[in-house]
C-alpha positions as CSV (number, residue, x, y, z in Angstrom):
1,X,-55.0,-109.6,41.2
2,X,-52.6,-112.6,41.1
3,X,-49.5,-111.9,38.9
4,X,-48.2,-114.3,36.4
5,X,-45.1,-115.0,38.3
6,X,-47.5,-116.2,41.2
7,X,-49.6,-118.3,39.1
8,X,-46.9,-120.3,37.4
9,X,-45.1,-120.9,41.1
10,X,-48.3,-122.0,42.4
11,X,-49.0,-124.4,39.4
12,X,-45.2,-125.7,39.5
13,X,-45.8,-126.8,43.2
14,X,-49.3,-128.3,42.7
15,X,-47.9,-130.2,39.3
16,X,-46.0,-132.3,42.0
17,X,-49.3,-133.7,43.2
18,X,-50.4,-134.7,39.8
19,X,-47.2,-136.8,38.7
20,X,-48.2,-140.2,37.0
21,X,-52.0,-139.0,36.4
22,X,-53.3,-138.2,33.2
23,X,-54.3,-134.7,34.6
24,X,-50.7,-133.3,34.2
25,X,-50.7,-132.4,30.8
26,X,-53.9,-130.5,30.4
27,X,-53.3,-128.9,33.9
28,X,-50.1,-127.6,32.2
29,X,-51.6,-126.3,29.3
30,X,-54.6,-124.6,30.9
31,X,-52.1,-123.0,33.3
32,X,-49.7,-121.6,30.6
33,X,-53.1,-120.4,28.8
34,X,-54.3,-118.7,31.7
35,X,-50.6,-117.3,31.6
36,X,-51.4,-115.5,28.6
37,X,-54.2,-113.4,30.0
38,X,-51.7,-112.3,32.9
39,X,-48.4,-112.0,30.7
40,X,-48.3,-108.0,31.3
41,X,-48.2,-108.4,35.1
42,X,-45.4,-107.8,37.3
43,X,-43.8,-110.0,40.3
44,X,-45.1,-108.5,43.5
45,X,-41.8,-108.2,45.0
46,X,-39.5,-104.8,45.3
47,X,-37.0,-105.1,42.1
48,X,-39.1,-106.2,39.6
49,X,-41.0,-104.8,37.1
50,X,-42.2,-105.4,33.5
51,X,-42.5,-103.7,30.1
52,X,-44.1,-103.9,26.7
53,X,-41.2,-105.7,25.0
54,X,-40.9,-108.3,27.9
55,X,-44.8,-108.8,27.9
56,X,-44.4,-109.3,24.1
57,X,-41.7,-111.9,24.7
58,X,-43.4,-113.7,27.8
59,X,-46.4,-114.3,25.6
60,X,-44.0,-115.8,23.0
61,X,-42.4,-117.9,25.7
62,X,-45.8,-119.1,27.0
63,X,-46.7,-120.0,23.7
64,X,-43.6,-122.3,22.8
65,X,-43.9,-123.7,26.3
66,X,-47.6,-124.7,25.3
67,X,-46.0,-126.6,22.2
68,X,-43.3,-128.2,24.4
69,X,-46.0,-129.5,26.5
70,X,-47.8,-131.0,23.6
71,X,-44.7,-132.8,22.8
72,X,-43.5,-133.9,26.2
73,X,-44.5,-137.3,27.8
74,X,-42.1,-137.2,31.0
75,X,-44.0,-136.2,34.1
76,X,-40.9,-134.9,35.6
77,X,-39.6,-132.8,32.7
78,X,-42.9,-130.9,32.6
79,X,-43.0,-130.0,36.1
80,X,-39.2,-128.7,35.7
81,X,-40.5,-126.6,32.9
82,X,-43.0,-125.1,34.9
83,X,-40.6,-124.3,37.5
84,X,-38.3,-123.1,34.7
85,X,-40.9,-120.8,33.4
86,X,-41.3,-119.4,36.8
87,X,-37.8,-118.3,37.3
88,X,-37.8,-117.3,33.6
89,X,-40.6,-114.7,34.2
90,X,-38.5,-113.3,37.2
91,X,-35.3,-113.0,35.5
92,X,-37.0,-111.2,32.4
93,X,-38.8,-108.5,35.1
94,X,-35.5,-108.1,37.2
95,X,-34.4,-104.5,37.4
96,X,-32.1,-104.2,40.2
97,X,-28.8,-106.2,40.7
98,X,-30.2,-108.1,43.5
99,X,-33.2,-109.3,41.7
100,X,-31.2,-110.2,38.5
101,X,-28.6,-112.3,40.6
102,X,-31.4,-114.3,42.4
103,X,-33.5,-115.0,39.3
104,X,-30.6,-115.7,37.0
105,X,-29.2,-118.7,40.0
106,X,-33.1,-119.6,39.8
107,X,-32.7,-120.3,36.1
108,X,-29.3,-121.9,36.3
109,X,-30.2,-124.2,39.2
110,X,-33.2,-125.3,37.4
111,X,-31.6,-125.9,34.3
112,X,-29.0,-128.1,36.4
113,X,-31.8,-129.9,37.8
114,X,-33.5,-130.7,34.4
115,X,-30.6,-132.4,33.1
116,X,-30.2,-134.4,36.0
117,X,-33.0,-136.8,35.0
118,X,-30.3,-139.3,33.5
119,X,-30.9,-142.7,31.7
120,X,-27.7,-143.2,30.1
121,X,-23.8,-142.6,30.3
122,X,-23.9,-139.9,27.7
123,X,-26.4,-138.1,29.5
124,X,-24.7,-138.2,33.1
125,X,-21.6,-136.8,31.1
126,X,-23.6,-133.9,29.7
127,X,-25.2,-133.4,33.2
128,X,-21.8,-133.2,34.9
129,X,-20.6,-130.8,32.4
130,X,-23.5,-128.7,32.6
131,X,-23.3,-128.6,36.5
132,X,-19.4,-127.5,36.3
133,X,-20.5,-124.7,33.9
134,X,-23.0,-123.6,36.5
135,X,-20.8,-123.5,39.4
136,X,-18.1,-121.4,37.3
137,X,-20.8,-119.0,36.2
138,X,-22.1,-119.0,39.8
139,X,-18.7,-118.4,41.1
140,X,-17.7,-115.6,38.7
141,X,-21.4,-113.8,39.0
142,X,-20.7,-113.6,42.9
143,X,-17.4,-112.7,42.5
144,X,-18.4,-109.8,40.0
145,X,-21.2,-108.8,42.8
146,X,-18.3,-108.2,45.5
147,X,-16.1,-106.2,43.3
148,X,-19.3,-104.1,42.7
149,X,-19.9,-103.7,46.5
150,X,-16.5,-102.8,47.0
151,X,-16.6,-100.3,44.4
152,X,-19.6,-98.5,46.0
153,X,-22.4,-100.0,44.1
154,X,-25.8,-101.3,45.4
155,X,-27.4,-104.3,45.0
156,X,-30.8,-103.4,45.6
157,X,-30.7,-100.9,42.7
158,X,-30.2,-100.6,39.0
159,X,-26.9,-101.0,38.0
160,X,-24.9,-97.9,38.1
161,X,-22.7,-96.7,34.9
162,X,-20.4,-94.6,37.2
163,X,-18.3,-95.9,39.9
164,X,-14.8,-96.9,40.9
165,X,-12.2,-99.2,39.2
166,X,-13.4,-101.9,41.4
167,X,-17.2,-101.4,40.6
168,X,-16.5,-101.4,37.0
169,X,-14.3,-104.6,37.2
170,X,-17.1,-106.2,39.0
171,X,-19.8,-105.6,36.2
172,X,-17.2,-107.0,33.7
173,X,-16.7,-110.0,35.7
174,X,-20.7,-110.4,36.2
175,X,-21.0,-110.0,32.5
176,X,-18.7,-112.7,31.7
177,X,-20.6,-115.0,33.9
178,X,-23.7,-114.0,31.7
179,X,-21.7,-114.9,28.7
180,X,-20.6,-118.5,30.2
181,X,-24.4,-119.2,30.2
182,X,-24.8,-117.9,26.8
183,X,-22.0,-120.0,25.3
184,X,-19.8,-117.1,24.2
185,X,-16.2,-118.0,23.0
186,X,-14.2,-119.0,25.2
187,X,-16.6,-120.1,27.5
188,X,-18.3,-122.5,25.1
189,X,-16.6,-125.7,25.7
190,X,-19.2,-127.3,28.0
191,X,-22.2,-126.1,25.6
192,X,-21.5,-128.6,22.5
193,X,-21.2,-131.8,24.8
194,X,-24.2,-130.9,27.1
195,X,-26.6,-129.9,24.3
196,X,-25.7,-133.1,22.4
197,X,-25.4,-135.5,25.1
198,X,-28.6,-134.4,27.2
199,X,-32.1,-135.6,26.0
200,X,-33.1,-133.5,23.2
201,X,-36.2,-132.1,24.9
202,X,-34.2,-131.0,27.8
203,X,-31.7,-129.2,25.0
204,X,-34.5,-127.5,23.5
205,X,-35.4,-125.8,26.9
206,X,-31.8,-124.9,27.5
207,X,-31.1,-123.7,24.0
208,X,-34.5,-122.5,23.2
209,X,-35.9,-121.1,26.5
210,X,-33.4,-120.3,29.1
211,X,-30.7,-118.7,26.3
212,X,-33.0,-116.1,25.1
213,X,-34.2,-115.4,28.5
214,X,-30.7,-114.6,29.7
215,X,-29.8,-112.6,26.7
216,X,-32.8,-110.2,27.2
217,X,-32.5,-109.8,30.9
218,X,-28.6,-109.3,30.8
219,X,-29.0,-106.6,27.7
220,X,-31.8,-104.7,29.8
221,X,-29.5,-104.6,32.9
222,X,-26.2,-104.1,31.3
223,X,-26.8,-101.7,28.4
224,X,-26.6,-98.5,30.4
225,X,-22.9,-99.5,31.6
226,X,-22.1,-100.5,28.2
227,X,-22.9,-97.3,26.5
228,X,-21.1,-95.2,29.3
229,X,-17.9,-97.5,28.7
230,X,-18.3,-98.1,25.1
231,X,-14.6,-97.1,24.4
232,X,-13.6,-100.4,26.0
233,X,-16.7,-102.5,25.7
234,X,-17.2,-102.3,22.0
235,X,-13.8,-103.8,20.8
236,X,-13.9,-106.5,23.4
237,X,-17.9,-107.4,22.4
238,X,-16.9,-107.4,18.7
239,X,-14.4,-109.5,19.1
240,X,-16.1,-111.8,21.2
241,X,-19.2,-111.9,18.8
242,X,-16.9,-112.4,15.7
243,X,-14.9,-115.5,17.1
244,X,-17.9,-117.2,18.6
245,X,-20.1,-117.0,15.4
246,X,-17.3,-117.9,13.4
247,X,-16.0,-120.8,15.6
248,X,-19.3,-122.1,15.9
249,X,-20.2,-122.2,12.3
250,X,-16.8,-123.8,11.1
251,X,-17.1,-126.3,14.0
252,X,-20.7,-127.4,12.9
253,X,-19.5,-128.1,9.3
254,X,-17.5,-130.8,10.8
255,X,-20.0,-132.6,12.7
256,X,-21.7,-136.0,11.9
257,X,-24.0,-136.2,14.7
258,X,-27.3,-133.8,14.3
259,X,-27.5,-132.7,17.9
260,X,-23.9,-131.7,17.6
261,X,-24.2,-129.8,14.4
262,X,-27.2,-128.1,16.1
263,X,-25.3,-127.5,19.4
264,X,-22.7,-125.5,17.3
265,X,-25.3,-123.5,15.3
266,X,-26.5,-122.7,18.9
267,X,-23.2,-121.0,19.8
268,X,-23.0,-119.5,16.6
269,X,-26.5,-117.7,17.3
270,X,-25.0,-116.6,20.9
271,X,-22.5,-114.5,18.6
272,X,-25.2,-112.9,16.5
273,X,-27.2,-111.9,19.6
274,X,-24.0,-110.7,21.2
275,X,-23.9,-108.1,18.1
276,X,-26.8,-106.5,19.6
277,X,-24.4,-105.8,22.8
278,X,-21.6,-104.4,20.7
279,X,-24.2,-102.3,18.6
280,X,-25.6,-101.0,22.0
281,X,-25.4,-97.0,21.1
282,X,-27.8,-98.1,18.2
283,X,-31.5,-97.3,18.5
284,X,-32.0,-100.3,16.9
285,X,-29.8,-102.8,18.9
286,X,-32.7,-103.6,21.7
287,X,-35.4,-104.2,18.8
288,X,-32.7,-106.5,17.1
289,X,-32.2,-108.3,19.9
290,X,-35.7,-109.2,21.0
291,X,-36.5,-109.8,17.5
292,X,-33.7,-112.5,17.0
293,X,-35.0,-113.7,20.6
294,X,-38.4,-114.2,19.5
295,X,-37.1,-116.0,16.4
296,X,-34.7,-118.2,17.9
297,X,-36.8,-119.5,20.9
298,X,-39.3,-120.7,17.9
299,X,-36.8,-122.4,15.6
300,X,-34.4,-123.9,18.3
301,X,-37.1,-125.1,20.4
302,X,-38.7,-126.9,17.1
303,X,-35.4,-128.5,15.5
304,X,-34.5,-130.0,19.1
305,X,-38.0,-131.2,19.6
306,X,-37.6,-132.9,16.0
307,X,-34.1,-134.4,17.0
308,X,-36.1,-135.9,20.3
309,X,-39.1,-137.4,17.9
310,X,-36.4,-138.6,15.4
311,X,-34.3,-140.5,18.2
312,X,-37.4,-142.0,20.1
313,X,-39.2,-143.1,16.8
314,X,-36.3,-144.2,14.3
315,X,-33.4,-144.0,16.5
316,X,-31.9,-141.7,14.2
317,X,-28.8,-139.6,15.4
318,X,-26.3,-139.0,12.6
319,X,-26.7,-137.7,9.4
320,X,-26.2,-141.0,7.8
321,X,-29.3,-142.2,9.8
322,X,-31.3,-139.4,8.4
323,X,-31.1,-140.2,4.7
324,X,-34.6,-140.4,3.0
325,X,-36.5,-139.4,5.6
326,X,-38.7,-137.1,3.5
327,X,-39.8,-140.2,2.0
328,X,-41.0,-142.1,5.0
329,X,-42.0,-139.1,7.3
330,X,-42.5,-136.2,5.4
331,X,-44.3,-134.4,7.6
332,X,-41.8,-134.4,10.4
333,X,-39.2,-133.6,7.4
334,X,-41.1,-130.7,6.3
335,X,-41.0,-129.1,9.7
336,X,-37.7,-129.8,10.2
337,X,-36.8,-128.0,6.9
338,X,-38.5,-125.0,7.5
339,X,-36.6,-124.2,10.7
340,X,-33.5,-125.0,9.5
341,X,-34.2,-122.7,6.8
342,X,-35.2,-120.0,9.3
343,X,-31.9,-120.8,11.3
344,X,-30.2,-120.0,7.9
345,X,-31.7,-116.9,7.6
346,X,-33.7,-117.3,4.6
347,X,-36.4,-114.6,3.8
348,X,-39.9,-114.5,4.7
349,X,-39.1,-116.8,7.8
350,X,-38.5,-115.1,11.4
351,X,-34.7,-115.8,11.5
352,X,-34.0,-113.7,8.5
353,X,-35.8,-110.7,10.0
354,X,-33.9,-111.3,13.6
355,X,-30.7,-111.4,11.7
356,X,-31.4,-108.3,9.4
357,X,-32.5,-106.1,12.3
358,X,-29.4,-107.2,14.4
359,X,-27.1,-106.6,11.7
360,X,-28.8,-103.0,10.5
361,X,-28.3,-102.2,14.3
362,X,-24.7,-102.8,13.7
363,X,-24.6,-100.8,10.6
364,X,-25.9,-98.0,12.2
365,X,-23.9,-98.2,15.3
366,X,-20.6,-97.5,12.6
367,X,-19.6,-101.1,12.6
368,X,-20.0,-102.0,9.1
369,X,-17.0,-104.3,8.7
370,X,-18.4,-106.6,11.5
371,X,-22.0,-106.6,9.9
372,X,-20.1,-107.8,6.8
373,X,-18.2,-110.7,8.8
374,X,-21.8,-111.4,10.4
375,X,-23.0,-111.9,6.7
376,X,-20.3,-113.9,5.6
377,X,-20.8,-116.1,8.8
378,X,-24.6,-116.3,7.9
379,X,-23.6,-117.6,4.3
380,X,-21.4,-120.0,5.7
381,X,-24.3,-121.8,8.0
382,X,-26.2,-122.1,4.7
383,X,-23.8,-124.7,4.0
384,X,-24.4,-127.4,7.1
385,X,-28.2,-126.6,7.1
386,X,-28.4,-127.3,3.5
387,X,-26.3,-130.4,4.0
388,X,-29.2,-131.9,6.3
389,X,-32.0,-130.9,4.0
390,X,-29.9,-133.0,1.1
391,X,-29.9,-136.0,3.3
392,X,-33.5,-135.6,4.1
393,X,-34.7,-135.3,0.6
394,X,-32.0,-136.4,-2.1
395,X,-30.3,-139.3,-0.5
396,X,-31.6,-143.0,-0.3
397,X,-31.6,-144.7,2.9
398,X,-29.2,-147.8,3.1
399,X,-31.2,-149.2,5.6
400,X,-34.8,-150.1,5.5
401,X,-36.8,-147.9,8.1
402,X,-40.2,-148.8,9.4
403,X,-41.6,-145.4,9.5
404,X,-44.4,-144.8,11.8
405,X,-47.7,-142.4,11.8
406,X,-47.0,-139.0,13.2
407,X,-48.3,-138.4,16.5
408,X,-51.1,-135.9,16.8
409,X,-50.0,-133.9,19.8
410,X,-46.3,-133.8,17.9
411,X,-47.9,-132.2,15.0
412,X,-50.0,-129.8,16.7
413,X,-46.8,-128.8,18.7
414,X,-44.7,-128.3,15.6
415,X,-47.4,-126.5,13.9
416,X,-47.5,-123.9,16.8
417,X,-44.0,-123.6,16.4
418,X,-44.0,-122.9,12.6
419,X,-46.9,-120.8,13.0
420,X,-44.6,-118.3,15.0
421,X,-41.6,-118.6,12.8
422,X,-43.9,-117.7,9.7
423,X,-45.9,-115.1,11.5
424,X,-42.4,-113.3,12.9
425,X,-41.0,-113.7,9.5
426,X,-43.7,-111.7,7.8
427,X,-45.3,-109.4,10.4
428,X,-42.5,-107.1,12.1
429,X,-44.8,-104.0,13.4
430,X,-45.4,-105.8,16.7
431,X,-41.9,-106.1,17.8
432,X,-40.8,-102.7,16.1
433,X,-43.6,-101.3,18.2
434,X,-42.4,-102.5,21.5
435,X,-38.4,-102.9,20.8
436,X,-37.2,-99.8,22.0
437,X,-38.5,-100.2,25.4
438,X,-36.5,-103.4,26.1
C-alpha cells in the first residue's frame, strides 16, 4: 500500500509539470484529500513510524494545507507547499536521530526555497535573514550530532538519555538548534523581520505549519532526555519560555505594522509551546503541546492569509490602514477577529483550550508560579489583539477605500480554518484520547 509520504512526494514532482495550467490547484486539492485517507500510514523507510497523536495532527495539517491551496494563486508556492508537506510528514514520523536530522534539514531547506520567491527589496531582506538563520541552525544541529557521536550516541537509534558528558552536551546543542527554528529568545532576532517582510502567504506556512511540525517532532525525540536530566533542563527551559513569551508580547504592543504584531505574537506563542518542554514530567505535557499545535496551525495560518488578502486587495499593512475595514468588508473582518480572539485565548475557541492544557501541565509539574506568569502574559496579549479589533470596528477610515467583493475560494479557505478553530475549541475528547501517545 502506498504511504502518505510517497503520495505527497510523487505529487510534488508531478506538480512541476502542471505549472501555468488550470489543473494545478484541483490536482493539489485532490492529492491532499487523498492524503487524508492515508494519514495513518508510515514512511516506508527505517527510522520512521507513526502514532495516533501524529496521525491526528497530520490530518489537521492536511486540512489546513487544503485551505491554503484554496487561497494561494502562485503555482510556485503551491508546488513548494507540497514539498513542505512531504518533508513535514517525514519529520513528524521520525523516530531516530538520523531520521530527525535529515527531515529537519529538509523542512529547513524547503522553507528557505519558499521565501526565495522575491519580488521586492523587503522580501529579499526577509529571505536573506531566513537563509542566515537556517544556516546557523544547521551548523548547530550538525555540531551537536558530532558531539553526540563522540560521546557514544548512535544516529540510527532513538535518542539515549544516558551517555557521557560529550553526548549530553551534544543533545543540548541540537536542542538549541531546534529552538533557533522555534524562535526562542535569544535566537529569535531573525523571525520578526522574516515573518513581516516575506510574502504573507509564505509566512502562513512558516509560522503555521513548519513551526508546529518542528515543535511536535522535537518534543517526541527529546522528551526522554529532558526527563532524565530534569534537574538542569527544567530551570533552563523555564527561563527561556518566560523570557520568550514576555519579550514577544511586549514587543508586539509597540508595533504599527500588522505583520510585525503577528510576528512577535508568534514568538510569544513559541514561549507558550516551550512550557510543555519544561513540564515534561507531567502526563499532560504532550497532550497540551499537541492541543496547542493544533490550535496554532489553524489560527496562525488564518491570520497571515487574511493579511495576504488585505495587502493584495486593499494595500493595507498598518493599523492605520485597517481602520473601518469592518464597514467595507465585514466578512474578512469577522474571520480576522475570531482568529485573533483565539490567539488571545478567549473561551470556546481552540486557542483557549490549547493554552489551558499546557498551563495545567505546568501546574501539574509543580511549576505553578510559571503558570501564573504565563497567565499574565496571555492577559497582556489581549491588549494588542483588542487594539487591532478596535481599529477594525470602532475607528473611521481617513481615506476612502474601494472595497471589493470577497472571492469565493478565499471565503471557503477561511471557513475551513474557522471551522477547525471552533471545533477544537468546543470538542476536546479527540485530542485527550491520543495526546499521551505523542
